[in-house]
All heavy atoms as an XYZ file, in Angstrom:
629
protein
N      26.491    -10.170     10.075
C      26.576     -9.264      9.013
C      25.173     -9.291      8.256
O      24.663    -10.364      7.994
C      27.726     -9.619      8.029
C      28.064     -8.589      7.100
C      29.233     -8.955      6.327
O      30.258     -9.240      6.929
O      29.126     -8.996      5.036
N      24.634     -8.098      8.049
C      23.464     -7.951      7.390
C      23.436     -6.784      6.541
O      24.352     -5.844      6.662
C      22.164     -7.862      8.432
O      22.302     -6.678      9.047
N      22.448     -6.593      5.658
C      22.285     -5.389      4.848
C      22.198     -4.257      5.652
O      22.828     -3.145      5.520
C      21.117     -5.502      3.844
C      20.976     -4.309      3.102
C      21.738     -3.952      2.021
C      19.935     -3.425      3.367
C      21.578     -2.840      1.264
C      19.692     -2.248      2.647
C      20.605     -1.959      1.560
N      21.312     -4.215      6.791
C      21.151     -2.986      7.548
C      22.374     -2.597      8.304
O      22.685     -1.449      8.449
C      19.965     -3.268      8.563
C      18.667     -3.482      7.903
C      17.506     -3.784      8.942
C      18.228     -2.330      7.050
N      23.293     -3.646      8.748
C      24.466     -3.284      9.415
C      25.363     -2.591      8.450
O      26.152     -1.698      8.743
C      25.039     -4.453     10.135
O      25.501     -5.410      9.223
N      25.424     -3.174      7.154
C      26.287     -2.533      6.140
C      25.800     -1.140      5.769
O      26.641     -0.282      5.618
C      26.256     -3.542      4.951
C      26.927     -4.760      5.032
C      28.360     -4.560      4.867
N      29.111     -5.752      4.707
C      30.252     -5.952      4.296
N      30.974     -4.822      3.989
N      30.859     -7.085      4.137
N      24.492     -0.967      5.810
C      23.995      0.385      5.537
C      24.321      1.363      6.631
O      24.808      2.448      6.412
C      22.394      0.250      5.453
C      21.713      1.430      4.684
C      22.253      1.574      3.309
C      20.206      1.146      4.662
N      24.349      0.907      7.822
C      24.679      1.691      9.074
C      26.132      2.160      9.003
O      26.484      3.296      9.370
C      24.275      0.972     10.276
N      26.974      1.238      8.585
C      28.462      1.609      8.634
C      28.949      1.962      7.247
O      30.240      1.935      7.093
C      29.235      0.421      9.273
C      29.283     -0.852      8.528
O      28.839     -0.861      7.309
O      29.652     -1.854      8.982
N      28.121      2.328      6.297
C      28.390      2.787      5.150
C      29.303      1.843      4.272
O      30.269      2.221      3.543
C      29.085      4.219      5.189
C      29.027      4.932      3.862
O      28.124      4.731      3.101
O      29.959      5.763      3.636
N      29.014      0.544      4.387
C      29.680     -0.506      3.536
C      28.729     -1.351      2.762
O      28.996     -2.389      2.363
C      30.565     -1.459      4.427
O      29.615     -2.075      5.358
C      31.700     -0.631      5.205
N      27.632     -0.683      2.461
C      26.560     -1.322      1.594
C      27.120     -1.593      0.148
O      26.488     -2.338     -0.619
C      25.354     -0.546      1.572
N      28.179     -1.009     -0.238
C      28.807     -1.283     -1.523
C      29.112     -2.776     -1.676
O      29.230     -3.268     -2.836
C      30.056     -0.481     -1.674
S      31.349     -0.733     -0.551
N      29.248     -3.540     -0.661
C      29.431     -4.946     -0.684
C      28.234     -5.674     -1.454
O      28.460     -6.756     -1.965
C      29.576     -5.581      0.779
N      27.154     -4.982     -1.549
C      25.946     -5.616     -2.202
C      25.838     -5.004     -3.609
O      24.807     -5.298     -4.322
C      24.676     -5.333     -1.383
C      24.689     -6.056     -0.079
C      25.011     -5.419      1.154
C      24.325     -7.438     -0.032
C      25.022     -6.162      2.310
C      24.314     -8.103      1.154
C      24.719     -7.387      2.366
O      24.644     -8.064      3.547
N      26.734     -4.328     -4.110
C      26.713     -3.744     -5.434
C      27.316     -4.766     -6.411
O      28.525     -4.886     -6.542
C      27.461     -2.429     -5.537
C      27.419     -1.757     -6.833
O      26.751     -2.409     -7.804
O      27.870     -0.704     -7.106
N      26.585     -5.545     -7.051
C      26.931     -6.425     -8.000
C      26.851     -5.977     -9.462
O      27.095     -6.842    -10.403
C      26.029     -7.695     -7.872
C      26.154     -8.216     -6.528
C      24.970     -8.315     -5.714
C      27.225     -8.887     -5.936
C      25.057     -8.752     -4.376
C      27.205     -9.375     -4.692
C      26.184     -9.343     -3.983
N      26.620     -4.675     -9.609
C      26.647     -4.142    -10.948
C      25.316     -4.431    -11.649
O      24.331     -4.863    -11.063
N      25.272     -4.181    -12.949
C      24.114     -4.442    -13.815
C      24.258     -5.698    -14.777
O      25.382     -5.869    -15.197
C      23.816     -3.193    -14.721
C      23.431     -1.998    -13.857
C      24.200     -0.978    -13.457
C      22.121     -1.676    -13.435
N      23.462     -0.116    -12.693
C      22.256     -0.524    -12.652
C      20.845     -2.275    -13.554
C      21.067      0.135    -12.153
C      19.757     -1.724    -13.031
C      19.892     -0.548    -12.308
N      23.184     -6.399    -14.897
C      23.238     -7.542    -15.744
C      22.044     -7.480    -16.631
O      20.876     -7.227    -16.147
C      23.138     -8.893    -14.965
C      23.115    -10.000    -15.857
N      24.303    -10.489    -16.556
C      22.122    -10.852    -16.264
C      23.917    -11.497    -17.309
N      22.712    -11.809    -17.086
N      22.201     -7.631    -17.961
C      21.060     -7.553    -18.939
C      20.505     -8.917    -18.929
O      20.952     -9.714    -19.723
C      21.630     -7.059    -20.169
C      20.436     -6.846    -21.236
O      19.253     -7.268    -20.892
O      20.670     -6.315    -22.291
N      19.483     -9.202    -18.257
C      18.763    -10.547    -18.256
C      18.110    -10.868    -19.593
O      17.873    -11.897    -19.856
C      17.676    -10.549    -17.124
C      18.286    -10.736    -15.760
C      18.367     -9.555    -14.945
C      18.663    -11.908    -15.263
C      18.850     -9.662    -13.741
C      19.181    -12.036    -14.008
C      19.266    -10.879    -13.150
N      17.862     -9.801    -20.363
C      17.120    -10.007    -21.545
C      17.889     -9.565    -22.825
O      17.367     -9.088    -23.748
C      15.862     -9.182    -21.605
C      14.944     -9.620    -20.410
N      14.381    -10.926    -20.395
C      14.492     -9.008    -19.346
C      13.594    -11.000    -19.285
N      13.789     -9.866    -18.620
N      19.231     -9.737    -22.760
C      20.073     -9.435    -23.898
C      19.646    -10.053    -25.215
O      19.877     -9.413    -26.316
C      21.516     -9.756    -23.649
N      19.069    -11.229    -25.100
C      18.671    -11.864    -26.339
C      17.174    -11.746    -26.586
O      16.529    -12.493    -27.391
C      19.133    -13.352    -26.280
O      18.433    -14.092    -25.227
N      16.533    -10.842    -25.812
C      15.060    -10.639    -26.097
C      14.229    -11.286    -24.949
O      14.685    -11.931    -24.049
N      12.952    -11.039    -25.103
C      11.961    -11.457    -24.033
C      11.062    -12.590    -24.586
O      10.700    -13.551    -23.959
C      11.040    -10.420    -23.648
C      11.737     -9.170    -23.060
N      12.230     -9.067    -21.829
C      12.097     -8.028    -23.777
C      12.817     -7.925    -21.711
N      12.775     -7.170    -22.771
N      10.633    -12.545    -25.876
C       9.708    -13.336    -26.441
C       8.894    -12.585    -27.409
O       9.244    -11.545    -27.878
N       7.660    -13.054    -27.713
C       6.892    -12.320    -28.717
C       5.335    -12.400    -28.256
O       4.910    -13.282    -27.568
C       6.932    -13.049    -30.135
O       6.503    -14.355    -30.040
C       8.339    -12.990    -30.635
N       4.653    -11.498    -28.797
C       3.155    -11.384    -28.665
C       2.563    -12.138    -29.815
O       3.029    -11.919    -31.015
C       2.617    -10.011    -28.517
C       2.832     -9.355    -27.137
C       3.871     -8.568    -27.005
C       1.827     -9.621    -26.174
C       4.082     -7.980    -25.698
C       1.958     -9.092    -24.949
C       3.113     -8.219    -24.701
N       1.576    -12.873    -29.619
C       0.861    -13.646    -30.670
C      -0.640    -13.268    -30.356
O      -1.209    -13.876    -29.407
C       1.081    -15.129    -30.726
C       0.463    -15.731    -31.907
O      -0.352    -15.151    -32.620
N       0.705    -17.055    -32.100
N      -1.231    -12.307    -31.094
C      -2.484    -11.842    -30.695
C      -2.391    -11.031    -29.512
O      -1.510    -10.241    -29.347
N      -3.195    -11.328    -28.429
C      -3.016    -10.701    -27.285
C      -2.223    -11.423    -26.198
O      -2.125    -10.886    -25.077
N      -1.765    -12.499    -26.525
C      -1.051    -13.355    -25.481
C       0.515    -13.304    -25.753
O       0.953    -13.275    -26.848
C      -1.456    -14.803    -25.748
C      -0.957    -15.708    -24.633
C      -1.702    -16.954    -24.557
N      -1.067    -17.770    -23.516
C      -1.162    -19.084    -23.343
N      -1.968    -19.705    -24.283
N      -0.650    -19.701    -22.443
N       1.199    -13.277    -24.657
C       2.666    -13.173    -24.647
C       3.303    -14.520    -24.538
O       2.923    -15.222    -23.584
C       3.175    -12.219    -23.631
C       4.628    -11.948    -23.666
C       5.247    -11.134    -24.666
C       5.564    -12.626    -22.865
C       6.621    -11.006    -24.605
C       6.976    -12.476    -22.994
C       7.449    -11.710    -23.766
N       4.309    -14.881    -25.365
C       4.933    -16.200    -25.267
C       6.417    -15.824    -25.078
O       7.236    -15.412    -25.919
C       4.822    -16.920    -26.683
C       3.389    -17.443    -26.819
C       2.527    -16.617    -27.523
C       2.971    -18.597    -26.240
C       1.225    -17.030    -27.789
C       1.634    -18.994    -26.515
C       0.732    -18.278    -27.191
N       6.962    -16.083    -23.806
C       8.303    -15.844    -23.423
C       9.231    -16.835    -23.972
O       8.825    -17.917    -24.239
C       8.304    -15.903    -21.846
C       7.197    -16.757    -21.590
C       6.095    -16.496    -22.624
N      10.503    -16.369    -24.164
C      11.555    -17.356    -24.518
C      11.843    -18.212    -23.313
O      11.633    -17.720    -22.169
C      12.817    -16.656    -24.952
C      12.710    -15.720    -26.216
C      14.047    -14.909    -26.384
C      12.536    -16.632    -27.424
N      12.198    -19.396    -23.464
C      12.309    -20.382    -22.325
C      13.338    -19.893    -21.266
O      13.141    -20.209    -20.100
C      12.795    -21.664    -22.962
C      13.127    -21.430    -24.351
C      12.550    -20.082    -24.685
N      14.298    -19.042    -21.564
C      15.327    -18.667    -20.632
C      15.072    -17.317    -20.052
O      15.857    -16.814    -19.277
C      16.675    -18.708    -21.235
C      16.725    -17.763    -22.396
N      16.278    -18.085    -23.758
C      17.201    -16.449    -22.552
C      16.525    -17.008    -24.489
N      17.014    -15.984    -23.881
N      13.873    -16.638    -20.299
C      13.703    -15.299    -19.884
C      13.125    -15.183    -18.561
O      13.205    -14.044    -17.913
C      12.877    -14.442    -20.843
O      11.584    -15.134    -21.001
C      13.553    -14.329    -22.269
N      12.511    -16.091    -17.954
C      11.941    -16.027    -16.646
C      12.977    -16.208    -15.542
O      13.650    -17.129    -15.582
C      10.816    -17.011    -16.444
C      10.024    -16.771    -15.239
C       8.952    -17.733    -15.155
N       8.427    -17.723    -13.820
C       7.041    -17.792    -13.483
N       6.244    -17.839    -14.454
N       6.625    -17.802    -12.216
N      13.081    -15.346    -14.631
C      14.028    -15.358    -13.513
C      13.387    -15.005    -12.233
O      12.406    -14.204    -12.160
C      15.292    -14.474    -13.833
C      14.978    -13.180    -14.509
C      14.896    -12.857    -15.752
C      14.730    -11.925    -13.796
N      14.660    -11.668    -16.131
C      14.523    -10.980    -14.789
C      14.538    -11.509    -12.520
C      14.202     -9.625    -14.592
C      14.386    -10.162    -12.167
C      14.146     -9.286    -13.275
N      13.790    -15.442    -11.136
C      13.323    -15.276     -9.821
C      13.541    -13.836     -9.373
O      14.713    -13.299     -9.554
C      14.000    -16.259     -8.801
O      13.437    -15.917     -7.552
N      12.597    -13.132     -8.836
C      12.786    -11.827     -8.318
C      13.093    -11.770     -6.829
O      13.050    -10.713     -6.235
C      11.575    -10.923     -8.693
C      10.322    -11.421     -7.947
C      11.361    -10.843    -10.139
C       9.089    -10.531     -8.039
N      13.365    -12.941     -6.285
C      13.599    -12.857     -4.783
C      14.779    -12.104     -4.322
O      14.743    -11.635     -3.181
C      13.783    -14.336     -4.269
C      12.551    -15.203     -4.514
O      11.422    -14.616     -4.577
N      12.704    -16.442     -4.789
N      15.737    -11.893     -5.160
C      16.940    -11.116     -4.717
C      17.179     -9.898     -5.572
O      18.280     -9.402     -5.670
C      18.216    -12.048     -4.810
C      18.145    -13.158     -3.823
S      18.185    -12.653     -2.077
C      19.825    -12.082     -1.924
N      16.153     -9.342     -6.211
C      16.325     -8.166     -7.114
C      15.493     -7.085     -6.601
O      14.361     -7.221     -6.169
C      15.903     -8.633     -8.509
C      16.748     -9.685     -8.969
C      15.928     -7.436     -9.483
C      16.611    -10.251    -10.366
N      16.112     -5.793     -6.564
C      15.470     -4.627     -6.099
C      15.116     -3.791     -7.323
O      15.793     -3.760     -8.344
C      16.356     -3.955     -5.138
N      13.968     -3.059     -7.218
C      13.547     -2.294     -8.269
C      13.267     -0.813     -7.670
O      13.000     -0.683     -6.573
C      12.120     -2.694     -8.856
C      12.174     -4.000     -9.391
C      11.757     -5.181     -8.713
C      12.534     -4.177    -10.786
C      11.779     -6.391     -9.303
C      12.617     -5.443    -11.278
C      12.215     -6.588    -10.520
N      13.376      0.123     -8.626
C      12.933      1.458     -8.293
C      11.477      1.635     -8.612
O      11.038      0.930     -9.593
C      13.841      2.518     -8.943
C      15.266      2.595     -8.469
C      15.992      3.729     -9.136
C      16.572      3.241    -10.447
N      17.329      4.235    -11.103
N      10.702      2.420     -7.975
C       9.318      2.564     -8.311
C       9.015      2.922     -9.748
O       8.156      2.417    -10.406
C       8.629      3.675     -7.398
C       7.282      4.003     -7.722
S       6.269      2.541     -7.398
C       4.695      3.044     -8.105
N       9.825      3.830    -10.344
C       9.563      4.105    -11.712
C       9.860      2.921    -12.708
O       9.319      2.892    -13.896
C      10.465      5.250    -12.140
C      11.904      5.172    -11.872
C      12.449      5.710    -10.679
O      11.642      5.870     -9.705
O      13.658      5.985    -10.491
N      10.682      1.897    -12.245
C      10.896      0.710    -13.061
C       9.613     -0.104    -13.237
O       9.509     -0.757    -14.223
C      11.953     -0.196    -12.524
C      13.342      0.602    -12.470
O      13.575      1.455    -13.356
O      14.240      0.150    -11.677
N       8.735     -0.128    -12.275
C       7.627     -0.993    -12.301
C       6.251     -0.292    -12.269
O       5.194     -0.807    -12.001
C       7.604     -2.053    -11.177
C       8.856     -2.837    -11.310
C       7.704     -1.387     -9.792
N       6.288      1.067    -12.471
C       5.048      1.903    -12.241
C       3.973      1.407    -13.299
O       2.764      1.564    -12.977
C       5.388      3.310    -12.388
N       4.363      1.027    -14.439
C       3.419      0.634    -15.498
C       3.023     -0.876    -15.436
O       2.231     -1.380    -16.343
C       3.960      0.847    -16.879
C       4.202      2.403    -17.089
O       3.536      3.135    -16.422
O       5.117      2.618    -17.879
N       3.443     -1.603    -14.388
C       3.118     -3.071    -14.360
C       1.640     -3.145    -14.057
O       1.074     -2.271    -13.309
C       3.912     -3.708    -13.227
N       0.989     -4.154    -14.537
C      -0.480     -4.363    -14.316
C      -0.800     -5.014    -13.094
O      -0.339     -6.102    -12.788
C      -1.001     -5.170    -15.526
C      -0.903     -4.408    -16.786
C      -1.499     -5.191    -18.005
O      -1.910     -6.266    -17.824
O      -1.547     -4.603    -19.054
N      -1.471     -4.454    -12.168
C      -1.790     -5.037    -10.843
C      -2.385     -6.414    -10.857
O      -2.109     -7.299    -10.051
C      -2.763     -4.060    -10.209
C      -2.434     -2.717    -10.801
C      -2.062     -3.036    -12.273
N      -3.314     -6.647    -11.879
C      -3.939     -7.896    -12.011
C      -2.918     -8.999    -12.369
O      -3.003    -10.097    -11.831
C      -5.050     -7.886    -13.022
C      -6.212     -6.984    -12.774
C      -5.907     -5.484    -13.149
O      -4.962     -5.251    -14.096
O      -6.485     -4.621    -12.626
N      -1.981     -8.638    -13.226
C      -0.960     -9.597    -13.612
C       0.012     -9.868    -12.476
O       0.497    -10.963    -12.297
C      -0.234     -9.042    -14.899
O      -1.044     -8.930    -15.874
N       0.309     -8.778    -11.655
C       1.126     -8.969    -10.512
C       0.534     -9.954     -9.503
O       1.138    -10.747     -8.899
C       1.411     -7.565     -9.814
C       2.388     -6.660    -10.624
C       2.316     -5.332     -9.922
C       3.789     -7.207    -10.574
N      -0.819     -9.793     -9.304
C      -1.488    -10.717     -8.386
C      -1.514    -12.134     -8.794
O      -1.356    -13.031     -8.108
C      -2.904    -10.172     -8.178
N      -1.618    -12.290    -10.184
C      -1.544    -13.655    -10.678
C      -0.277    -14.335    -10.748
O      -0.081    -15.428    -10.302
C      -2.141    -13.534    -12.196
C      -2.219    -14.904    -12.910
C      -2.740    -14.825    -14.330
O      -3.632    -14.007    -14.510
O      -2.192    -15.482    -15.190
N       0.799    -13.641    -11.191
C       2.106    -14.261    -11.347
C       3.116    -13.006    -11.371
O       3.474    -12.529    -12.422
C       2.228    -15.074    -12.476
C       3.555    -15.761    -12.647
O       4.553    -15.504    -11.938
O       3.596    -16.740    -13.366
N       3.604    -12.540    -10.220
C       4.442    -11.440    -10.160
C       5.818    -11.584    -10.821
O       6.233    -10.677    -11.572
C       4.686    -10.961     -8.713
C       5.289    -12.047     -7.930
O       5.239    -13.199     -8.190
O       6.002    -11.635     -6.818
N       6.378    -12.778    -10.818
C       7.655    -13.056    -11.475
C       7.557    -12.965    -13.009
O       8.314    -12.271    -13.657
C       8.241    -14.392    -11.087
C       8.754    -14.442     -9.662
C       9.191    -15.837     -9.179
O       9.025    -16.660     -9.931
O       9.776    -15.809     -8.079
N       6.418    -13.515    -13.471
C       6.252    -13.463    -14.899
C       6.020    -12.049    -15.381
O       6.528    -11.585    -16.366
C       5.070    -14.271    -15.274
C       4.736    -14.266    -16.848
C       3.587    -15.137    -17.124
C       3.088    -15.131    -18.581
N       1.922    -15.871    -18.870
N       5.222    -11.283    -14.693
C       4.887     -9.925    -15.018
C       6.076     -9.037    -14.916
O       6.366     -8.284    -15.912
C       3.760     -9.328    -14.068
C       3.459     -7.891    -14.277
C       2.864     -7.501    -15.610
O       2.457     -8.463    -16.383
O       2.794     -6.264    -15.924
N       6.895     -9.127    -13.841
C       7.987     -8.225    -13.715
C       9.182     -8.660    -14.517
O      10.027     -7.776    -14.919
C       8.413     -8.004    -12.271
C       7.457     -7.385    -11.389
C       7.800     -7.359     -9.956
C       7.141     -5.955    -11.944
N       9.416     -9.909    -14.812
C      10.567    -10.259    -15.380
C      10.493    -10.650    -16.960
O      11.445    -10.607    -17.699
C      11.183    -11.555    -14.760
O      10.331    -12.735    -14.962
N       9.307    -10.733    -17.383
C       9.013    -11.096    -18.818
C       8.082    -10.164    -19.516
O       8.440     -9.442    -20.438
C       8.570    -12.594    -18.975
C       8.401    -12.919    -20.459
C       9.568    -13.549    -18.438
N       6.891    -10.131    -19.031
C       5.823     -9.425    -19.763
C       5.919     -7.915    -19.704
O       5.953     -7.250    -20.728
C       4.390     -9.793    -19.250
C       3.316     -9.129    -20.087
C       4.267    -11.412    -19.397
N       6.227     -7.367    -18.476
C       6.315     -5.890    -18.469
C       7.484     -5.429    -19.155
O       7.354     -4.364    -19.894
C       6.444     -5.497    -16.885
C       6.683     -4.014    -16.647
N       5.807     -3.121    -17.059
C       7.736     -3.385    -16.139
C       6.265     -1.919    -16.687
N       7.510     -2.039    -16.176
N       8.750     -6.007    -19.143
C       9.813     -5.474    -19.955
C       9.526     -5.568    -21.460
O       9.861     -4.765    -22.208
C      10.982     -6.428    -19.618
C      10.695     -6.897    -18.209
C       9.120     -6.950    -18.202
N       8.702     -6.563    -21.824
C       8.349     -6.734    -23.319
C       7.471     -5.621    -23.752
O       7.464     -5.252    -24.860
C       7.680     -8.096    -23.472
N       6.702     -5.101    -22.891
C       5.714     -4.015    -23.107
C       6.408     -2.711    -23.359
O       5.929     -1.789    -23.986
C       4.686     -3.769    -21.956
C       3.523     -4.677    -22.171
C       2.421     -4.076    -21.186
N       1.982     -5.311    -20.447
C       2.209     -5.563    -19.141
N       2.856     -4.669    -18.350
N       1.679     -6.559    -18.558
N       7.634     -2.550    -22.717
C       8.364     -1.256    -22.772
C       8.929     -0.913    -24.123
O       9.293     -1.410    -25.007
C       9.397     -1.199    -21.678
C       8.897     -1.329    -20.288
C      10.091     -1.332    -19.299
C       8.005     -0.152    -19.923
């Protein structure tokens, strides 16, 4: 069983886990030009999918340096 086989037989709904607000209690704060995240706001992006418009404003240099920090903490805080 794989995602592609589920996609082919129109049962990919098995992978629909709904929406979860990872940042319900906030992201952290900016102090000067530096961002300080809350200790629980960083999460692994290994199993998370994005749409292009969700990350279009992410900074390429920050993605190269630490993609998880940029996408899970700093970029949402900028929005």
